[in-house]
C-alpha positions in Angstrom: -33.1 21.2 -3.5 -29.6 21.1 -3.2 -27.7 23.8 -2.4 -25.9 25.9 -5.2 -22.1 24.5 -5.9 -19.6 27.4 -5.7 -18.4 29.0 -8.7 -15.9 26.1 -9.9 -13.2 29.0 -11.7 -12.4 32.3 -11.8 -11.3 34.8 -8.6 -12.8 34.9 -5.7 -15.4 38.4 -5.3 -13.7 41.0 -3.4 -10.1 39.5 -3.3 -7.4 41.1 -5.3 -5.2 38.7 -7.7 -2.6 39.1 -5.0 -4.5 37.5 -2.8 -5.4 34.5 -4.6 -2.1 33.7 -5.9 -1.3 34.0 -2.2 -3.7 31.4 -1.2 -2.7 29.1 -4.5 0.7 29.4 -2.6 -0.1 28.4 0.4 -2.0 25.4 -1.1 1.1 24.5 -2.9 3.3 24.6 0.3 0.6 22.9 2.1 0.8 19.7 -0.2 4.7 19.9 0.3 3.7 19.2 4.5 4.2 22.9 5.4 2.5 23.4 8.4 3.0 27.1 8.8 1.3 27.5 5.1 -1.2 25.3 6.5 -2.2 27.5 9.4 -1.7 30.7 7.3 -4.5 29.0 4.8 -6.8 27.6 7.9 -6.8 31.3 9.0 -7.6 32.7 5.5 -10.1 30.5 4.9 -11.9 29.0 7.8 -14.5 32.0 8.3 -15.7 31.3 5.0 -15.7 27.4 4.8 -17.6 27.7 8.5 -20.0 29.8 6.7 -20.8 27.7 3.6 -21.4 24.5 6.1 -23.6 26.6 8.5 -25.6 27.7 4.9 -26.0 24.1 4.0 -26.3 21.9 7.0 -28.4 24.7 8.9 -27.1 23.2 12.4 -23.6 25.2 13.9 -22.7 22.0 15.8 -22.8 20.1 12.7 -21.0 23.0 10.7 -18.1 22.8 12.8 -17.8 19.3 12.1 -18.0 19.8 8.5 -15.5 22.7 8.4 -12.8 19.9 10.9 -13.6 17.5 8.2 -12.9 19.9 5.1 -9.5 20.8 6.5 -8.7 17.3 7.1 -9.4 16.9 3.3 -7.5 20.0 2.0 -4.2 18.8 4.0 -4.7 15.2 2.5 -5.4 16.1 -0.8 -3.6 19.6 -1.3 -1.3 18.3 -4.0 -4.6 17.5 -6.2 -4.8 21.2 -6.3 -4.4 22.9 -10.0 -4.3 26.7 -10.4 -4.9 26.2 -14.3 -7.7 24.6 -13.3 -9.7 27.3 -10.8 -8.7 29.7 -7.8 -7.8 28.3 -4.6 -10.7 30.2 -3.2 -13.0 27.8 -5.2 -11.0 24.5 -4.7 -11.1 24.8 -1.1 -14.8 25.7 -0.7 -15.9 22.9 -3.5 -14.2 20.5 -1.1 -16.1 22.1 1.9 -19.1 22.0 0.2 -19.1 18.5 -1.1 -18.4 17.5 3.1 -21.7 19.5 3.7 -23.7 18.1 1.1 -22.3 14.5 1.8 -23.6 15.3 6.0 -27.0 16.4 4.5 -27.2 13.3 2.5 -26.6 11.0 5.0 -28.3 12.6 7.9 -31.3 12.4 5.1 -30.6 8.5 4.0 -30.3 7.8 8.1 -33.6 9.4 8.4 -35.0 7.2 5.4 -33.7 4.2 6.9 -35.3 4.7 9.9 -38.4 5.6 8.9 -38.8 2.5 6.8 -37.6 0.5 9.7 -40.7 1.6 11.9 -43.2 1.0 9.0 -41.8 -2.4 8.2 -41.8 -3.1 12.1 -39.5 -5.7 12.0 -37.6 -7.3 15.1 -34.5 -7.5 13.3 -31.8 -4.7 13.7 -28.9 -5.5 11.8 -27.9 -2.7 9.7 -28.8 -0.1 12.9 -26.7 -2.6 14.6 -23.6 -2.5 12.5 -24.0 1.1 12.1 -23.5 1.7 16.0 -20.8 -0.8 15.6 -18.9 0.7 13.0 -19.7 4.4 14.9 -18.3 2.8 17.9 -14.9 1.9 16.4 -14.4 5.5 14.7 -15.5 6.9 18.5 -12.7 4.9 20.0 -10.0 5.9 17.2 -11.1 9.5 17.6 -10.6 9.4 21.6 -6.9 7.5 21.4 -6.2 10.3 19.0 -7.3 12.8 21.2 -4.7 11.5 24.1 -1.9 12.1 21.9 -2.5 15.7 21.8 -1.3 18.3 24.3 -3.7 19.5 27.3 -4.2 22.7 25.5 -5.2 21.6 22.2 -7.1 18.7 23.6 -9.1 21.2 25.6 -9.5 23.3 22.7 -10.4 20.7 20.4 -13.2 19.2 22.7 -14.6 22.7 22.9 -14.8 23.4 19.2 -16.0 20.1 18.0 -17.6 18.2 20.4 -19.0 21.1 22.6 -19.9 23.3 19.7 -18.7 26.4 20.2 -17.1 28.9 17.7 -13.4 30.1 18.0 -14.4 33.3 19.4 -16.3 31.3 22.4 -13.4 29.0 22.9 -11.0 32.1 23.3 -13.8 33.4 25.9 -14.1 29.8 27.7 -10.2 29.5 28.0 -9.3 33.1 28.3 -7.5 33.3 25.7 -6.6 35.8 22.5 -8.8 33.9 19.6 -5.6 34.0 17.2 -4.1 31.6 20.3 -7.2 29.6 20.5 -7.2 29.3 16.8 -3.6 28.4 16.7 -4.7 25.6 19.1 -7.3 24.3 17.5 -5.4 24.0 14.3 -2.4 22.4 15.8 -4.6 19.5 17.6 -6.0 19.2 14.1 -3.1 18.7 12.3 -1.6 16.2 15.1 -5.3 14.5 15.1 -4.8 13.8 11.2 -0.9 12.6 11.7 -2.5 10.2 14.6 -5.5 8.9 13.1 -3.4 8.6 9.9 -6.1 9.9 7.5 -5.1 8.9 4.2 -2.6 6.2 4.9 
């Protein structure tokens, strides 16, 4: 059974109207390319987005990847947010939920393809070869983009999204305050997005 979709409208539980309005303003500023606003939005919502991703995909490492993908999508599409149609929290969590469900469905589809392949016992592996080639191309793009980061940004990103460590663990490994580790990860994400050219 698919996990429940976050409530589409209304103020987030436990949050004041003022906090909801502040998040909405951060999204509007992010839509105009304000990186400081996006940084504040990330700090305010990262834990909730990651928590939702963990509940859906059931795997901490994949949940970190889903969190990254969700925030890249939020940065890219912030201009689509409409406060008249729902709260900022709901909009952000809906994107995160969709990314998480897409990840689960992709994994299930891959599992079905593999099962079908083995059942049919065919020697031709065209589909898997194409998939591997596409994955290799994407991996090369990401590796090339990583070289454009500063050393400290790259180190933090690699630990968080390839090593599977939480922000707190990254901070401990790098002997940094948690806030500094979050900033490096967030700035690295923005720079990766700009280098890869998401949405262009």
